[in-house]
N, C-alpha and C positions, 0 to 999 in steps of 0.2 A: 751510354745511359746505365745507370745502377738498377740492380734488381735485388729485392727483397722479399721475403716470406711474409704472409699474413696469416694468422691464426685467430680463431674465434673458439673461446672456451664456455660452454654451457649458457650461451646467450639466450637470454628470453626477452620479448617485449610485450609489455601488457598496455592496452589502451582502456580508457574508461568510456563504456557506451552512454547514449543519452539518459538512460534511466540509471545508471550507476554501476551497470553491471562490469565484470571484467570481461576484456577482448584480447584474447592470447593470440597476437599476431605472429611471433616466432616464439617456439616452445623447446627451450635447451637444446639449442644448436651448436653443434662443435663440427670444426674442420680447420684443415690447413692448406694453404696454396704455397708450393714451393717458390722460389725465387725464379722468375722468367717463365713461369707457367700461365698457360691460359685455362680459366676454370669457369664455366657457365653455370649460373643458378636458374634452373629449368622447372617450369611448373605452371598450373593453371591461375587465372586472375584470384587474389585472395590466399595465396598458398604462402606468403611472407618472404618471398624472393626479394621484392622491391624494399621492404622494410629492413632486410638483412644487408642489402647493400647501402641502404642510407644511415644504417648504424656504422658501418665501416668507413663511410665517407665523413661520418661526424654531425650529420643533419637530424639524426634522432639518437636518444641517449638510452641503452641498455637498461632495463629494470633490473636485470642481473647479469653476471658472467663478465669476462674480460675479452677485449680485442687488442691483438698485438700486431705491430707492422714492424717487421724485423725483431729486434730484441727489446723495443719499447713499448710500454704499456699506454695505449691512446684512447683508453675507454671514455675518458672525460676531457680528452682534448679538443679543442675546438678545430673545425675543418681546415682553417687557413694554416695551422701549424703541424698539418699530417702528412705533408708532402705527398699529397694525392692529386689526382686530376680526374675531372669526369667528363664523360660524353654523354649529352641527354637525348632524349626522343627529339625534341624540338631543338633545332641547330642553336638557339640562343644567340646569334650572330648580330652584331649591332649594325643596324642597316644605313646608319649615316656614316658608317667607316669603310675604308676600302678593304679588299682580303688582307692584304699586306698588314693594315692595321689592327684589323681584328686578331690576327694571327701575333702580333707584337704585343697586345695589350697587356699580356701577363708579365712580360719583359719588361715593359715601361714602368709598371707598378712597382718592381724590383728596383729600378732606377739604374738599369743596365746600361753601359756605354753604348751610345748612339750606332756606332761603327759594328759593334758585336751584334747588336739587335739585328741589324740590317741582314749580317752574314747568317746568323741563326735562323732569320726568317726564310731566306732564300734556300738554305739547306734542307729546311722541314717541307716547304712548299715543292721542291723537287722530290722528296721522299714520298710525298703523297700524289704526285703526278700532276701538280698545279704549278709548275714552273712557268713564269711570265704572266701569272694571273694577279699580280701584287697590287695592281693599281685599278683593278675592276671592283665595281659595287658588287655584294651579295646578291642583290636582286636579279643580276645579270646571269646567274649562275643555274644549273640545274639542281635538282634534289640532291642528286649524287654528290655533285660537286662541292655543295654546300656542307653536307656532312663531312666532306675531306677536310674543308677548311676548319669545321669544327674538331676534327681529329687532330690536325695541325697545330691549333690553338693549344690543346692539352697537351701535345708531346713537346712542345717547343720549350716549355718551362722545365723539363727533364724531371719529371714527379719519379717517385720510387714506384708507385702502383696506379695505374690507370683503371678507371671504372667506367662501364658502359651500361647505361639504363634505356633497355630498347631502342637503340639508336637507328634502326634500319624499319621501325614500324611505319614511318611515314613517306616510304619510298615504294614505287610500283615493283613487281615481281622480278622483272629483268634487272632492274637497279639493285634489289636486295641481293640478287645472285652475284653480281659483280662485285658489290662492296664486301660480301662476306670475305670474298677470296682476297680482296686488298687488305681488309683490316687483318687477316690472318697471316698475310705476307709482311706487311708493316710490323705487326707485334713480334714475329719472329726475328725481322731483320734488326729491330733496336733491341730486341731481348728483355722488354720491360715486363714486370709481372702484372698479368690484368683478370678482371672479373667482369663478368658479362651478363646481363639478366634479360631473358626472354622467355616467352610461353611458347615459340617456334621449334620444336625439335630439330627440323632440317637445319635450322640456323645454328643451334647447339652441337649438332653432330659436325658439322663442317668446319666450325671454328675451335673447336676446343681439345685440349689434351685429356681434360676430365671433366664431367657432367656430375652436378649434384642436382638430384630430381627431390622436388620438395612438395608438400601437399599438407594442407591444414596445420602450417607452421612448423611441420617436422621434416626432417630428412627422411626420405624413403630409400635412398640407393644414391651410393658414389661411385663411379666408376669411369673408365675410359668411353668413348662413343661405342665401341664394339661391345663391350662389357653390358652396358646399360640396354642394349638393343638384343643381343644374342642372349645374354643370361641374366633376365630380369628377376628380381627376388621377391616380386608381388605381382597380382594383379593389375594393381594401378599401374606400376611403373610399365608393364608390358604393353597395357591399352595405351599408355601415354606417349610411348617411344614409337608407335605405328600400328596399323591395322594388324589385328592379330584375333584369331578364333580360339575360344576355349571349349575343350571338351572334357566331361567328367570321365575319371578313369578309376578302374579297380587295380590295386597292388596286388600283382600274384606271385612275385618271388623278388626278394632284394639279394643281389649277389654283390661281390667284392667292388667290382667297377660299373656293373651293368644293373639294370632293374626292369622285370618284366611286367607289364601292365596290358590291361584289357579295356577295350571299349565295346561295349554291347556283345563281350563274348570274343570280339576279335583282337588277337594278341599282338603287342609289339616289345621289341627289346630296344632299350633307349641306353645311351650312356648315362652313368650314374654322376652327375653334374654338382648335385647337393645332398645332404644327408637326410635320408628318408627314416621316417619313423612310420610304423604300422598303426598308432593310435591316431595319426592325422588324416584328412582328406585332401586330395590333390587334384588339379587340373591339368591337362596337356594344353600347352601353349604352341600354337602353330602360325607362323608368318604365311602370308599368301605364297611366297616363293618356295615354303616348306610342303606344299600341297600340290597334287596334280590330279587330273582328271583321268578316270578309266570308265570303261563300259559298266553298266548295273552288275553288281553283285563282285565284282572284281577288287574294289577298294575296301575301304574302312566304313564309311558313312554313307548311305542312300541320299540322292538328292535329285534336284530338277534344276536346270541352267534357266535363271531368270533373265539375265541381261548379259551380252558380252559388249566388252569397251576395248576398242582397238587403240593402241597408244604407241603406234610405230613398230618398236623391236618388241613388244609383249603385248599380252592380251589380258584383261581384267575379266574373269567369269565371276558372276555373282551367282552363289548356288543356294536354293533353299533346301534346309534340312531339319530334321527333328530337332537340332541343338540350334537354329536359328539361320540366318544368312551368313554365309561364308562365302570369302573371297579367295579365289584362286588365280594365281599369276603364272602364265605360261608364255613361252616363247611363241611369237606369232608364227603361225602356220601349225603349230603343236595341236591347238585346240579346235582347228577349224571344223574338225567332224562332229563336234558337238554343238549344234545349232541351239538357239533360244528356244525353250519348251522342250530339249531334248532330256530324258532319264539318264542320270550318270551317277557314279559313285565318286566320292571323294577319297584319295587314298595320300597317306602321310609318309613322308619322307623321315624315316627313324632318326637319321643323324641330324635332322633340322629342329625336331619337336623337343620342347623343354617343360620337364615337370615344375610347377609352381604351387606353392601351398595354396590351398583355398581359405583365404582368411576369414570369409563369411561363415563357411561351413564349420571351420574349427573355432569360432568365437563363443 
């Protein structure tokens, strides 16, 4: 199966509201997807991710900008001439056709030889783990199996680019987890270029080579799952990628590769991972696993344990502090000494804390 790049250059999409006002759904978006790469557009509802995907598919026309698939400009090319395939949230299977005929539909439209169709359908059903299901009706399959049929139907026509529009949102939690692994395995096995839309950060981190985080029609950050989780460039990205606590800090000293900060007079020395300006305000972003509980007075922030939630190999402790409720994640057994209602202090692991510009304070 061939792999090509996908490039968006300064793409915008403006819709007209009921009262004639401009609604900017996508605002000057640019990015490239390498051949064979799996990239996810991630963000809240209304952030522009689905509109962006629909413009790549050809279902929407950009107000401005250019879309390239491989070396070809497809900005105004109709969907059926773009050599793409799409897997939708609703499976979109024909209920009156067998699984095999559903998968073969695109090949029949291309008037392919019957024996070749039979061979390709058999091969693709084996790839998605549905060998022997050719003659079954879609209604006899589970949700996960139906989504596999939809994936097989998209792959069998050997497109250059595969697009996914929140394909797992109709499945229960266990099936979603299974299908994430399957989609990742199949995409890497066939080597196809893939773009995926979701609002589920776990889904994005499981599947993606890179994640494009969007908000209000703009790109907030592009990076690997590790980069957007561990090195967020804004409070929005940090919050959207998972539970995090923000603490206002004072910059005390800026060194070559370290920076000294203080929270309420208590100092920490952090790795200098971003350029620091003395004229800007910053917050310290701390993930639950970057915090731990100490006796009162020993940590950086005083508080009281509100709730302990036991989750097998770790405990989530929700602690009331002057900066709001903070979640601390510790190995099971470590926090047993701090019961609900106990006075504690929250200590920060310096190597896990991240300085993030305080956009609101700096605006």
